[in-house]
C-alpha positions as CSV (number, residue, x, y, z in Angstrom):
1,M,-100.0,83.0,21.7
2,A,-100.1,85.2,24.8
3,E,-99.0,82.3,27.0
4,R,-96.0,81.6,24.7
5,D,-95.0,85.3,24.9
6,R,-95.2,85.2,28.7
7,R,-93.1,82.1,28.8
8,A,-90.6,83.5,26.5
9,E,-90.3,86.7,28.6
10,Q,-89.8,84.5,31.7
11,I,-87.0,82.4,30.0
12,V,-85.2,85.5,28.7
13,G,-85.5,87.2,32.1
14,D,-84.1,84.1,33.9
15,A,-81.2,83.8,31.4
16,M,-80.3,87.5,31.7
17,R,-80.2,87.2,35.5
18,V,-78.0,84.2,35.4
19,A,-75.7,85.8,32.8
20,A,-75.5,89.1,34.7
21,D,-74.7,87.3,38.0
22,A,-72.0,85.2,36.3
23,V,-70.1,88.2,34.9
24,S,-70.8,90.8,37.7
25,D,-67.5,90.4,39.4
26,T,-65.4,90.0,36.2
27,C,-64.1,92.2,33.5
28,D,-66.3,94.3,31.2
29,I,-68.5,91.8,29.5
30,A,-71.6,93.0,27.7
31,V,-74.7,90.9,28.3
32,G,-77.7,91.6,26.1
33,H,-80.6,89.9,24.4
34,R,-82.7,90.2,21.3
35,V,-86.0,88.4,20.4
36,V,-86.1,87.6,16.7
37,P,-89.0,86.0,15.0
38,G,-88.5,83.3,12.5
39,P,-86.9,79.8,12.3
40,N,-84.3,79.4,15.0
41,V,-81.2,78.4,13.1
42,P,-81.3,80.9,10.3
43,A,-82.2,83.7,12.7
44,L,-79.3,82.8,15.0
45,V,-76.9,82.5,12.1
46,D,-78.0,85.9,10.8
47,I,-77.7,87.8,14.1
48,S,-74.4,86.2,15.1
49,K,-72.4,87.0,11.9
50,D,-70.2,89.5,13.8
51,A,-70.2,87.7,17.1
52,E,-67.2,86.1,18.7
53,M,-69.3,83.4,20.3
54,I,-72.9,82.2,20.4
55,V,-74.3,80.3,23.3
56,V,-77.4,78.2,23.0
57,G,-79.1,76.1,25.7
58,C,-81.6,73.4,26.1
59,R,-84.9,73.9,27.8
60,G,-85.9,70.3,27.5
61,L,-89.0,71.0,25.4
62,G,-88.3,68.4,22.7
63,G,-89.7,64.9,22.7
64,V,-86.4,63.2,23.1
65,Q,-84.5,64.0,26.3
66,G,-80.9,63.3,27.1
67,L,-79.5,64.1,23.7
68,L,-76.0,65.6,23.6
69,L,-77.1,68.3,21.1
70,G,-80.5,69.6,20.4
71,S,-81.8,70.4,17.0
72,V,-80.8,74.1,17.2
73,S,-77.3,73.3,18.4
74,S,-76.9,70.6,15.7
75,G,-78.2,73.0,13.0
76,L,-75.7,75.7,14.0
77,C,-72.8,73.2,14.0
78,A,-73.8,71.9,10.6
79,I,-73.9,75.4,9.1
80,R,-70.6,76.4,10.8
81,T,-68.9,73.3,9.6
82,A,-70.1,73.8,6.0
83,R,-68.5,77.3,5.8
């Protein structure tokens, strides 16, 4: 569990640096993060109810590589389409 937590902190830190660098010279764009326990898709749906946009990425940790959409992206699209 400790290794997973360290890896999660590294991934979040890397993502925050990339996002901050990308918006540093543009208009006021707030960049933040939140770590939420639980199944990915329901947790993302819950915390993004008031969001204008949600961005998810792929870390290539699944067994099948090269897919257009990963399981989380597909799950979010399915829920959004159903509404």
